[in-house]
Gaussian input, Z-matrix of N, CA and C with variables (Angstrom, degrees):
# hf/3-21g

backbone

0 1
 N
 C     1     B1
 C     2     B2     1     A1
 N     3     B3     2     A2     1     D1
 C     4     B4     3     A3     2     D2
 C     5     B5     4     A4     3     D3
 N     6     B6     5     A5     4     D4
 C     7     B7     6     A6     5     D5
 C     8     B8     7     A7     6     D6
 N     9     B9     8     A8     7     D7
 C    10    B10     9     A9     8     D8
 C    11    B11    10    A10     9     D9
 N    12    B12    11    A11    10    D10
 C    13    B13    12    A12    11    D11
 C    14    B14    13    A13    12    D12
 N    15    B15    14    A14    13    D13
 C    16    B16    15    A15    14    D14
 C    17    B17    16    A16    15    D15
 N    18    B18    17    A17    16    D16
 C    19    B19    18    A18    17    D17
 C    20    B20    19    A19    18    D18
 N    21    B21    20    A20    19    D19
 C    22    B22    21    A21    20    D20
 C    23    B23    22    A22    21    D21
 N    24    B24    23    A23    22    D22
 C    25    B25    24    A24    23    D23
 C    26    B26    25    A25    24    D24
 N    27    B27    26    A26    25    D25
 C    28    B28    27    A27    26    D26
 C    29    B29    28    A28    27    D27
 N    30    B30    29    A29    28    D28
 C    31    B31    30    A30    29    D29
 C    32    B32    31    A31    30    D30
 N    33    B33    32    A32    31    D31
 C    34    B34    33    A33    32    D32
 C    35    B35    34    A34    33    D33
 N    36    B36    35    A35    34    D34
 C    37    B37    36    A36    35    D35
 C    38    B38    37    A37    36    D36
 N    39    B39    38    A38    37    D37
 C    40    B40    39    A39    38    D38
 C    41    B41    40    A40    39    D39
 N    42    B42    41    A41    40    D40
 C    43    B43    42    A42    41    D41
 C    44    B44    43    A43    42    D42
 N    45    B45    44    A44    43    D43
 C    46    B46    45    A45    44    D44
 C    47    B47    46    A46    45    D45
 N    48    B48    47    A47    46    D46
 C    49    B49    48    A48    47    D47
 C    50    B50    49    A49    48    D48
 N    51    B51    50    A50    49    D49
 C    52    B52    51    A51    50    D50
 C    53    B53    52    A52    51    D51
 N    54    B54    53    A53    52    D52
 C    55    B55    54    A54    53    D53
 C    56    B56    55    A55    54    D54
 N    57    B57    56    A56    55    D55
 C    58    B58    57    A57    56    D56
 C    59    B59    58    A58    57    D57
 N    60    B60    59    A59    58    D58
 C    61    B61    60    A60    59    D59
 C    62    B62    61    A61    60    D60
 N    63    B63    62    A62    61    D61
 C    64    B64    63    A63    62    D62
 C    65    B65    64    A64    63    D63
 N    66    B66    65    A65    64    D64
 C    67    B67    66    A66    65    D65
 C    68    B68    67    A67    66    D66
 N    69    B69    68    A68    67    D67
 C    70    B70    69    A69    68    D68
 C    71    B71    70    A70    69    D69
 N    72    B72    71    A71    70    D70
 C    73    B73    72    A72    71    D71
 C    74    B74    73    A73    72    D72
 N    75    B75    74    A74    73    D73
 C    76    B76    75    A75    74    D74
 C    77    B77    76    A76    75    D75
 N    78    B78    77    A77    76    D76
 C    79    B79    78    A78    77    D77
 C    80    B80    79    A79    78    D78
 N    81    B81    80    A80    79    D79
 C    82    B82    81    A81    80    D80
 C    83    B83    82    A82    81    D81
 N    84    B84    83    A83    82    D82
 C    85    B85    84    A84    83    D83
 C    86    B86    85    A85    84    D84
 N    87    B87    86    A86    85    D85
 C    88    B88    87    A87    86    D86
 C    89    B89    88    A88    87    D87
 N    90    B90    89    A89    88    D88
 C    91    B91    90    A90    89    D89
 C    92    B92    91    A91    90    D90
 N    93    B93    92    A92    91    D91
 C    94    B94    93    A93    92    D92
 C    95    B95    94    A94    93    D93
 N    96    B96    95    A95    94    D94
 C    97    B97    96    A96    95    D95
 C    98    B98    97    A97    96    D96
 N    99    B99    98    A98    97    D97
 C   100   B100    99    A99    98    D98
 C   101   B101   100   A100    99    D99
 N   102   B102   101   A101   100   D100
 C   103   B103   102   A102   101   D101
 C   104   B104   103   A103   102   D102
 N   105   B105   104   A104   103   D103
 C   106   B106   105   A105   104   D104
 C   107   B107   106   A106   105   D105
 N   108   B108   107   A107   106   D106
 C   109   B109   108   A108   107   D107
 C   110   B110   109   A109   108   D108
 N   111   B111   110   A110   109   D109
 C   112   B112   111   A111   110   D110
 C   113   B113   112   A112   111   D111
 N   114   B114   113   A113   112   D112
 C   115   B115   114   A114   113   D113
 C   116   B116   115   A115   114   D114
 N   117   B117   116   A116   115   D115
 C   118   B118   117   A117   116   D116
 C   119   B119   118   A118   117   D117
 N   120   B120   119   A119   118   D118
 C   121   B121   120   A120   119   D119
 C   122   B122   121   A121   120   D120
 N   123   B123   122   A122   121   D121
 C   124   B124   123   A123   122   D122
 C   125   B125   124   A124   123   D123
 N   126   B126   125   A125   124   D124
 C   127   B127   126   A126   125   D125
 C   128   B128   127   A127   126   D126
 N   129   B129   128   A128   127   D127
 C   130   B130   129   A129   128   D128
 C   131   B131   130   A130   129   D129
 N   132   B132   131   A131   130   D130
 C   133   B133   132   A132   131   D131
 C   134   B134   133   A133   132   D132
 N   135   B135   134   A134   133   D133
 C   136   B136   135   A135   134   D134
 C   137   B137   136   A136   135   D135
 N   138   B138   137   A137   136   D136
 C   139   B139   138   A138   137   D137
 C   140   B140   139   A139   138   D138
 N   141   B141   140   A140   139   D139
 C   142   B142   141   A141   140   D140
 C   143   B143   142   A142   141   D141
 N   144   B144   143   A143   142   D142
 C   145   B145   144   A144   143   D143
 C   146   B146   145   A145   144   D144
 N   147   B147   146   A146   145   D145
 C   148   B148   147   A147   146   D146
 C   149   B149   148   A148   147   D147
 N   150   B150   149   A149   148   D148
 C   151   B151   150   A150   149   D149
 C   152   B152   151   A151   150   D150
 N   153   B153   152   A152   151   D151
 C   154   B154   153   A153   152   D152
 C   155   B155   154   A154   153   D153
 N   156   B156   155   A155   154   D154
 C   157   B157   156   A156   155   D155
 C   158   B158   157   A157   156   D156
 N   159   B159   158   A158   157   D157
 C   160   B160   159   A159   158   D158
 C   161   B161   160   A160   159   D159
 N   162   B162   161   A161   160   D160
 C   163   B163   162   A162   161   D161
 C   164   B164   163   A163   162   D162
 N   165   B165   164   A164   163   D163
 C   166   B166   165   A165   164   D164
 C   167   B167   166   A166   165   D165
 N   168   B168   167   A167   166   D166
 C   169   B169   168   A168   167   D167
 C   170   B170   169   A169   168   D168
 N   171   B171   170   A170   169   D169
 C   172   B172   171   A171   170   D170
 C   173   B173   172   A172   171   D171
 N   174   B174   173   A173   172   D172
 C   175   B175   174   A174   173   D173
 C   176   B176   175   A175   174   D174
 N   177   B177   176   A176   175   D175
 C   178   B178   177   A177   176   D176
 C   179   B179   178   A178   177   D177
 N   180   B180   179   A179   178   D178
 C   181   B181   180   A180   179   D179
 C   182   B182   181   A181   180   D180
 N   183   B183   182   A182   181   D181
 C   184   B184   183   A183   182   D182
 C   185   B185   184   A184   183   D183
 N   186   B186   185   A185   184   D184
 C   187   B187   186   A186   185   D185
 C   188   B188   187   A187   186   D186
 N   189   B189   188   A188   187   D187
 C   190   B190   189   A189   188   D188
 C   191   B191   190   A190   189   D189
 N   192   B192   191   A191   190   D190
 C   193   B193   192   A192   191   D191
 C   194   B194   193   A193   192   D192
 N   195   B195   194   A194   193   D193
 C   196   B196   195   A195   194   D194
 C   197   B197   196   A196   195   D195
 N   198   B198   197   A197   196   D196
 C   199   B199   198   A198   197   D197
 C   200   B200   199   A199   198   D198
 N   201   B201   200   A200   199   D199
 C   202   B202   201   A201   200   D200
 C   203   B203   202   A202   201   D201
 N   204   B204   203   A203   202   D202
 C   205   B205   204   A204   203   D203
 C   206   B206   205   A205   204   D204
 N   207   B207   206   A206   205   D205
 C   208   B208   207   A207   206   D206
 C   209   B209   208   A208   207   D207
 N   210   B210   209   A209   208   D208
 C   211   B211   210   A210   209   D209
 C   212   B212   211   A211   210   D210
 N   213   B213   212   A212   211   D211
 C   214   B214   213   A213   212   D212
 C   215   B215   214   A214   213   D213
 N   216   B216   215   A215   214   D214
 C   217   B217   216   A216   215   D215
 C   218   B218   217   A217   216   D216
 N   219   B219   218   A218   217   D217
 C   220   B220   219   A219   218   D218
 C   221   B221   220   A220   219   D219
 N   222   B222   221   A221   220   D220
 C   223   B223   222   A222   221   D221
 C   224   B224   223   A223   222   D222
 N   225   B225   224   A224   223   D223
 C   226   B226   225   A225   224   D224
 C   227   B227   226   A226   225   D225
 N   228   B228   227   A227   226   D226
 C   229   B229   228   A228   227   D227
 C   230   B230   229   A229   228   D228
 N   231   B231   230   A230   229   D229
 C   232   B232   231   A231   230   D230
 C   233   B233   232   A232   231   D231
 N   234   B234   233   A233   232   D232
 C   235   B235   234   A234   233   D233
 C   236   B236   235   A235   234   D234
 N   237   B237   236   A236   235   D235
 C   238   B238   237   A237   236   D236
 C   239   B239   238   A238   237   D237
 N   240   B240   239   A239   238   D238
 C   241   B241   240   A240   239   D239
 C   242   B242   241   A241   240   D240

   B1=1.4446
   B2=1.5271
   B3=1.3217
   B4=1.4612
   B5=1.5290
   B6=1.3224
   B7=1.4649
   B8=1.5271
   B9=1.3116
   B10=1.4664
   B11=1.5185
   B12=1.3185
   B13=1.4628
   B14=1.5203
   B15=1.3331
   B16=1.4718
   B17=1.5287
   B18=1.3152
   B19=1.4685
   B20=1.5231
   B21=1.3145
   B22=1.4665
   B23=1.5286
   B24=1.3376
   B25=1.4636
   B26=1.5217
   B27=1.3436
   B28=1.4611
   B29=1.5219
   B30=1.3161
   B31=1.4637
   B32=1.5199
   B33=1.3186
   B34=1.4655
   B35=1.5232
   B36=1.3325
   B37=1.4648
   B38=1.5289
   B39=1.3227
   B40=1.4690
   B41=1.5287
   B42=1.3188
   B43=1.4639
   B44=1.5299
   B45=1.2852
   B46=1.4632
   B47=1.5206
   B48=1.3217
   B49=1.4672
   B50=1.5242
   B51=1.3133
   B52=1.4572
   B53=1.5206
   B54=1.3327
   B55=1.4704
   B56=1.5224
   B57=1.3070
   B58=1.4603
   B59=1.5169
   B60=1.3268
   B61=1.4674
   B62=1.5295
   B63=1.3110
   B64=1.4588
   B65=1.5162
   B66=1.3118
   B67=1.4683
   B68=1.5165
   B69=1.3042
   B70=1.4624
   B71=1.5181
   B72=1.3134
   B73=1.4702
   B74=1.5272
   B75=1.3140
   B76=1.4668
   B77=1.5270
   B78=1.3170
   B79=1.4675
   B80=1.5205
   B81=1.3147
   B82=1.4596
   B83=1.5250
   B84=1.3147
   B85=1.4659
   B86=1.5222
   B87=1.3250
   B88=1.4692
   B89=1.5311
   B90=1.3381
   B91=1.4577
   B92=1.5371
   B93=1.3211
   B94=1.4605
   B95=1.5319
   B96=1.3265
   B97=1.4654
   B98=1.5247
   B99=1.3240
   B100=1.4632
   B101=1.5281
   B102=1.3216
   B103=1.4633
   B104=1.5264
   B105=1.3207
   B106=1.4662
   B107=1.5263
   B108=1.3390
   B109=1.4716
   B110=1.5321
   B111=1.3247
   B112=1.4684
   B113=1.5263
   B114=1.3124
   B115=1.4543
   B116=1.5107
   B117=1.3071
   B118=1.4629
   B119=1.5279
   B120=1.3144
   B121=1.4725
   B122=1.5275
   B123=1.3215
   B124=1.4667
   B125=1.5296
   B126=1.3216
   B127=1.4605
   B128=1.5334
   B129=1.3328
   B130=1.4627
   B131=1.5280
   B132=1.3172
   B133=1.4594
   B134=1.5238
   B135=1.3197
   B136=1.4597
   B137=1.5279
   B138=1.3204
   B139=1.4673
   B140=1.5259
   B141=1.3140
   B142=1.4674
   B143=1.5338
   B144=1.3149
   B145=1.4652
   B146=1.5211
   B147=1.3273
   B148=1.4675
   B149=1.5256
   B150=1.3152
   B151=1.4667
   B152=1.5221
   B153=1.3192
   B154=1.4715
   B155=1.5280
   B156=1.3219
   B157=1.4713
   B158=1.5264
   B159=1.3350
   B160=1.4737
   B161=1.5201
   B162=1.3190
   B163=1.4704
   B164=1.5277
   B165=1.3227
   B166=1.4624
   B167=1.5291
   B168=1.3328
   B169=1.4662
   B170=1.5162
   B171=1.3238
   B172=1.4601
   B173=1.5272
   B174=1.3183
   B175=1.4724
   B176=1.5178
   B177=1.3134
   B178=1.4539
   B179=1.5285
   B180=1.3163
   B181=1.4634
   B182=1.5269
   B183=1.3230
   B184=1.4628
   B185=1.5272
   B186=1.3154
   B187=1.4735
   B188=1.5419
   B189=1.3048
   B190=1.4610
   B191=1.5244
   B192=1.3281
   B193=1.4584
   B194=1.5271
   B195=1.3047
   B196=1.4697
   B197=1.5302
   B198=1.3114
   B199=1.4729
   B200=1.5241
   B201=1.3092
   B202=1.4653
   B203=1.5272
   B204=1.3456
   B205=1.4633
   B206=1.5259
   B207=1.2979
   B208=1.4582
   B209=1.5245
   B210=1.3160
   B211=1.4673
   B212=1.5301
   B213=1.3260
   B214=1.4619
   B215=1.5263
   B216=1.3029
   B217=1.4653
   B218=1.5212
   B219=1.3211
   B220=1.4607
   B221=1.5219
   B222=1.3099
   B223=1.4489
   B224=1.5333
   B225=1.3192
   B226=1.4746
   B227=1.5212
   B228=1.3400
   B229=1.4768
   B230=1.5255
   B231=1.2972
   B232=1.4646
   B233=1.5155
   B234=1.3259
   B235=1.4736
   B236=1.5236
   B237=1.3236
   B238=1.4613
   B239=1.5193
   B240=1.3240
   B241=1.4722
   B242=1.5134
   A1=110.37
   A2=116.25
   A3=120.28
   A4=110.48
   A5=116.58
   A6=120.75
   A7=110.24
   A8=116.34
   A9=119.74
   A10=111.03
   A11=117.16
   A12=120.75
   A13=110.76
   A14=117.13
   A15=120.84
   A16=110.79
   A17=115.78
   A18=119.84
   A19=110.44
   A20=117.14
   A21=120.51
   A22=111.22
   A23=116.95
   A24=120.73
   A25=110.80
   A26=116.78
   A27=120.46
   A28=111.19
   A29=117.46
   A30=121.14
   A31=109.66
   A32=116.85
   A33=121.14
   A34=111.19
   A35=117.99
   A36=121.83
   A37=111.51
   A38=117.24
   A39=123.25
   A40=111.18
   A41=115.79
   A42=121.40
   A43=112.79
   A44=119.56
   A45=121.15
   A46=113.93
   A47=117.26
   A48=121.41
   A49=112.41
   A50=115.73
   A51=120.70
   A52=109.15
   A53=117.03
   A54=118.44
   A55=110.42
   A56=115.04
   A57=120.08
   A58=109.18
   A59=116.80
   A60=118.32
   A61=110.19
   A62=115.20
   A63=120.82
   A64=108.82
   A65=115.57
   A66=120.16
   A67=108.55
   A68=115.57
   A69=120.11
   A70=108.51
   A71=115.95
   A72=117.36
   A73=109.20
   A74=116.17
   A75=118.54
   A76=111.19
   A77=115.69
   A78=121.50
   A79=107.38
   A80=116.04
   A81=120.59
   A82=110.03
   A83=115.66
   A84=120.44
   A85=110.87
   A86=116.89
   A87=120.67
   A88=111.47
   A89=117.79
   A90=120.92
   A91=110.32
   A92=115.31
   A93=120.27
   A94=110.39
   A95=116.22
   A96=120.46
   A97=111.51
   A98=117.39
   A99=120.01
   A100=111.25
   A101=117.13
   A102=120.25
   A103=110.02
   A104=115.85
   A105=121.48
   A106=110.44
   A107=116.31
   A108=120.14
   A109=111.03
   A110=116.98
   A111=119.45
   A112=112.41
   A113=117.33
   A114=120.60
   A115=111.98
   A116=116.08
   A117=121.88
   A118=112.57
   A119=116.93
   A120=119.68
   A121=110.57
   A122=116.96
   A123=120.25
   A124=111.86
   A125=116.80
   A126=120.10
   A127=114.01
   A128=117.62
   A129=119.04
   A130=116.16
   A131=117.54
   A132=118.89
   A133=111.26
   A134=114.86
   A135=120.04
   A136=110.03
   A137=115.03
   A138=120.88
   A139=111.03
   A140=117.34
   A141=120.03
   A142=111.57
   A143=116.38
   A144=120.38
   A145=109.54
   A146=117.39
   A147=121.45
   A148=110.55
   A149=117.32
   A150=120.54
   A151=110.88
   A152=117.06
   A153=120.47
   A154=110.40
   A155=117.26
   A156=120.69
   A157=110.49
   A158=117.06
   A159=121.16
   A160=110.68
   A161=116.37
   A162=120.73
   A163=110.30
   A164=116.84
   A165=120.09
   A166=111.33
   A167=116.29
   A168=119.06
   A169=111.48
   A170=116.38
   A171=120.69
   A172=113.67
   A173=117.43
   A174=120.35
   A175=114.19
   A176=117.84
   A177=119.33
   A178=114.93
   A179=117.46
   A180=119.54
   A181=112.03
   A182=118.02
   A183=119.97
   A184=114.04
   A185=120.02
   A186=117.37
   A187=112.96
   A188=118.13
   A189=121.20
   A190=113.59
   A191=117.32
   A192=119.81
   A193=116.16
   A194=119.35
   A195=122.22
   A196=113.22
   A197=118.96
   A198=122.49
   A199=113.01
   A200=116.80
   A201=120.71
   A202=109.90
   A203=117.36
   A204=118.35
   A205=110.78
   A206=115.43
   A207=121.80
   A208=111.71
   A209=117.09
   A210=121.43
   A211=112.72
   A212=117.55
   A213=120.68
   A214=113.72
   A215=117.54
   A216=120.25
   A217=107.74
   A218=115.45
   A219=119.87
   A220=111.81
   A221=114.82
   A222=120.76
   A223=110.12
   A224=117.23
   A225=120.47
   A226=111.59
   A227=117.30
   A228=120.26
   A229=110.18
   A230=116.41
   A231=120.16
   A232=110.17
   A233=117.17
   A234=120.83
   A235=110.78
   A236=117.03
   A237=121.26
   A238=111.09
   A239=116.32
   A240=120.03
   A241=110.39
   D1=-41.67
   D2=179.34
   D3=-65.22
   D4=-38.58
   D5=179.26
   D6=-63.63
   D7=-41.38
   D8=178.94
   D9=-62.45
   D10=-40.82
   D11=178.98
   D12=-63.79
   D13=-39.46
   D14=178.55
   D15=-65.50
   D16=-41.79
   D17=179.44
   D18=-65.45
   D19=-44.57
   D20=178.22
   D21=-60.54
   D22=-40.01
   D23=178.18
   D24=-65.55
   D25=-40.41
   D26=178.77
   D27=-66.27
   D28=-38.51
   D29=177.15
   D30=-64.34
   D31=-46.84
   D32=-179.35
   D33=-61.23
   D34=-34.81
   D35=-179.09
   D36=-87.97
   D37=1.43
   D38=-179.49
   D39=56.34
   D40=45.09
   D41=-176.70
   D42=-102.27
   D43=1.44
   D44=-175.42
   D45=-89.45
   D46=-10.85
   D47=-179.30
   D48=53.49
   D49=44.76
   D50=178.31
   D51=-73.48
   D52=144.15
   D53=177.91
   D54=-66.96
   D55=149.19
   D56=176.39
   D57=-68.43
   D58=145.98
   D59=176.76
   D60=-60.12
   D61=140.32
   D62=179.83
   D63=-79.78
   D64=126.49
   D65=176.58
   D66=-77.15
   D67=124.49
   D68=177.83
   D69=-98.71
   D70=143.19
   D71=177.02
   D72=-65.77
   D73=150.22
   D74=-179.75
   D75=-65.87
   D76=149.80
   D77=176.04
   D78=-78.18
   D79=123.16
   D80=178.29
   D81=-82.42
   D82=152.68
   D83=-179.68
   D84=-54.32
   D85=-45.17
   D86=-177.63
   D87=-59.63
   D88=-42.27
   D89=179.32
   D90=-60.68
   D91=-46.26
   D92=-179.16
   D93=-64.13
   D94=-46.28
   D95=-177.25
   D96=-63.44
   D97=-41.56
   D98=-179.48
   D99=-68.38
   D100=-36.28
   D101=175.87
   D102=-64.57
   D103=-41.98
   D104=178.15
   D105=-63.57
   D106=-43.91
   D107=-179.79
   D108=-63.38
   D109=-45.05
   D110=-176.18
   D111=-77.51
   D112=-17.81
   D113=178.93
   D114=-100.64
   D115=-86.22
   D116=-174.39
   D117=-58.31
   D118=-50.88
   D119=-174.57
   D120=-64.24
   D121=-48.65
   D122=-177.74
   D123=-63.80
   D124=-35.86
   D125=-175.31
   D126=-85.06
   D127=-23.65
   D128=-169.91
   D129=-120.58
   D130=-11.83
   D131=-174.64
   D132=-119.31
   D133=161.57
   D134=177.48
   D135=-65.88
   D136=153.18
   D137=178.23
   D138=-57.68
   D139=-38.98
   D140=-179.69
   D141=-64.84
   D142=-36.14
   D143=177.48
   D144=-68.30
   D145=-42.47
   D146=177.97
   D147=-60.53
   D148=-40.89
   D149=178.87
   D150=-65.38
   D151=-39.98
   D152=178.03
   D153=-64.65
   D154=-41.42
   D155=177.18
   D156=-62.62
   D157=-40.06
   D158=179.08
   D159=-60.31
   D160=-44.74
   D161=179.22
   D162=-62.27
   D163=-45.31
   D164=179.72
   D165=-61.56
   D166=-44.10
   D167=177.48
   D168=-60.50
   D169=-53.24
   D170=-174.13
   D171=-65.27
   D172=-42.02
   D173=-174.16
   D174=-88.53
   D175=-31.64
   D176=-170.08
   D177=-117.90
   D178=-37.96
   D179=-172.33
   D180=-94.27
   D181=-46.14
   D182=-178.58
   D183=-59.14
   D184=-37.69
   D185=179.11
   D186=-55.83
   D187=-30.28
   D188=-179.47
   D189=-94.17
   D190=-35.27
   D191=-167.92
   D192=-121.58
   D193=-1.66
   D194=-171.27
   D195=-46.78
   D196=-55.78
   D197=-174.27
   D198=-101.66
   D199=13.51
   D200=-179.00
   D201=-85.90
   D202=135.23
   D203=175.07
   D204=-59.16
   D205=134.40
   D206=-176.45
   D207=-54.61
   D208=-41.56
   D209=-176.58
   D210=-69.64
   D211=-14.40
   D212=-178.62
   D213=-95.60
   D214=-5.07
   D215=179.54
   D216=-77.58
   D217=125.28
   D218=-176.25
   D219=-97.00
   D220=162.10
   D221=177.98
   D222=-62.12
   D223=-38.01
   D224=179.07
   D225=-64.09
   D226=-38.74
   D227=177.64
   D228=-63.00
   D229=-39.92
   D230=179.86
   D231=-67.53
   D232=-43.44
   D233=178.29
   D234=-61.77
   D235=-41.55
   D236=179.94
   D237=-63.97
   D238=-40.54
   D239=179.50
   D240=-64.28

């Protein structure tokens, strides 16, 4: 219990010299979609379904979302598409 109190005090006083959290670049829609296609789709769905998904991505979805961070895509954007 005493050790925990000392650690909490050191954290509060910023005396531990902990490294700053590393900022990671945002995951882009295209990165996520390609990982999904090469993983889940390729392993679990028929080839014809995978081809249909590829067409939908390339012709309809990528023009709007390809380089957009995944976390920034809104529900309204998806509904509009």
